[in-house]
Structure formats: structure tokens, C-alpha cells
N, C-alpha and C positions, 0 to 999 in steps of 0.2 A: 460153189465156191470152195476153195481149198480150206482144210481145217486149220492150217498154219498161215494166217494172213499177216503180212508184214505191217508194222506200225506206219511206215511211210504210205502204204496203200490206203490205210484207214484215214490217216490225216488228209491225204489228197482227196479221198471220197467225201469227207466231211466238209472240207473247204470248198470243193466243187458244188456240193449241195447247198451250202450257205450262199455262195455266189449266185447260183441258179435261182434260189428263192428270193434273194435280194433283187435280182434282175426282174423277176416276175412282178414283184411289188412296185419297184421304181417305174417299170414300163406300163403299169396298171393292167397287166394281163390277168390279174386276180379280180378285176372289176368286171362282173358279167355284163353290165350294160355297155361298157366300153367295147368288149368283144363282140356283142350282138350288133352294135352300131357299125363295127368294122365288117362283119359278115354280111350285113344287109346292103349288098351292092345295088339292089333295086331302088335304094333311096338316093342314088347319085343324082338323078334329075331334079329332085326336090332339095338337094343340099343337105340331106340328113345322114349321108354316109360319112363315116369317120375313118379316113385313111391313115391315121397316125400310127397304128400298129404295124403298118408296112415298114416304118422306120425301125421296128424291132426285128421283124422277120427277115428283111433283106440283109442287114448286117450279120444276123445270126447265120444265114446261109453262107455268106462270104467267109466268115470266120471258120465255119465247119469245113468248107471246101478247102481252105488253106491248111487246116489242121490235118485233114485226111491225106492231102498231098505230102505234107511233111512226115506224117506217121508212116506212110508206105515206104519211105526211104530208110526208115529205121529197122534194125533187126528185132528190137523188143521195146516195149514202152519203158518209160523211166521208172515207174513204181509198180510194175507187175512183171511176170515172167513171160507172158505172151499177149498178143493182141486178141481181142474177142470179136471176131467177125460174125455176122449173122450166119446161122447154119442153114436157114431156109432161104434160098435165093430164087425160087420159082413163084411167079404170080399165079395164084390159083383162086378158086371160088371162095374158100374160107377166108383168105386174106382180103379179097375185095369186099365180101360181105361184112367182115369185121370192121373194115375201114369205113364202109357206108354206115353201119350202126354207130360207130364212134362219131362220125361227122354229124349224123342226125342228133345224137345226144348232145354234142357240143353246141350245135346250132339251136337246139331247143332251150338249153339252160344257160349258154354263154360261159360255161365252166368246163375247162379241160382238166383231166385228172391231176396233172402236175400242179397247176395253180390251186386246185381243190385241196391238195395236201398242204400247200403253203398257206392257204386260208385258215387252216386249223389253228394257227397262231392267233388269229383274230376272232374266230368262231362267229361269223355273221349269222343273222337269223336264217333259219331253214337250211343251213349248210349240211346239217346232219342228215336231212332227207336225201340230198344228192349223194353223200358219202355212203349211206346205207344202200341206196339203189346201185351205186357204182360197184360196191363189193358183192352184192347179191347178183348183179348182172355178170360180173367176172366169174363167179363160181358157177352160175347157171350155164354159162357158155361151155364149161367143161362137160356138162351133162347133155347139152344139145348136140355138140360135136365131140364125142369122147375120142381122145387120141393120146396115146402115150408118146413120149419123146421120140423113141425109135420109130414108131409108126409114122408120125408126122414128118420126121426127117426123111424116111424112105419115100413117102408120097411127094415130098418137095423136090426130090431129085428126079 
């Protein structure tokens, strides 16, 4: 990030984070049992599956789809000097492996990193175990697959 960040950028980032966190709480995405019941599609025959989070996911995809379409028509974002597109556009083994590990962790705990950070405000029992494991896993990943920014970008192209 640039050293001279505009106040409008910071205000927009803070309001977006606040809105995102409130949305996670209102939709109950911070409730691990709710998430696990949504992910347990094998419980459909018994009526134990909870499809309610689809009412969070589907509108979120629709909103993002529209926002990307509008954003691509603009020369620059409202509160920054340029759009920040992903640098790595290739699907490779580290991406698939990381996604699989992420999914396994999410499925085992029912907690995604975004909601985990939002849950810090309420600090439920044993959240600290998840947070420590998440941070250790994040840092350990850099040692398992060491890659600098330039090396990773070159491999992705």
C-alpha cells in the first residue's frame, strides 16, 4: 500500500469493514453451528440441512457481479488511484491445494477467517484456539511453499 493514503480511502475501508462485519453477524455466518448445518448437505434427506445461508451467498454473488460490471466501465475507483486486480490469474497446484486446505479447515470448525476476526468482538469460548491455529497455519504455509512475490508472479504467468 502507498505511504500517503487518502482519508477518503481509509474512511471507505473502515465503513466497508464495519458493514461486512455487521452483515456476518446479522446473517449468523459467525455461528459455527449454523455454517456446519449449511455445509452438511448429506443431511438433506433427514431434514437436518439448513439452506438459509444460501440467502446470504446468492445475493452476495449477485451484488459482486453487478459491482464488477460497473467497475470495469470506470477509469478509476472513487477513492483510490487504480483498481487492484488479482496478479495471479493461473489455476495451479498451490492454489488448488490451498483452497482444499481452507475448505477442510472451514468444514471442520465451521469458522471462516473473516467471521473469526468478527467474532473477536464477542470472544466466544475456544475462539483463541482457532485464531492461533489460523495464524500459525498462515505463517507455516510460507515455509512449506516458500515463494517471494516475484517468483510466485512469474510462476503464475
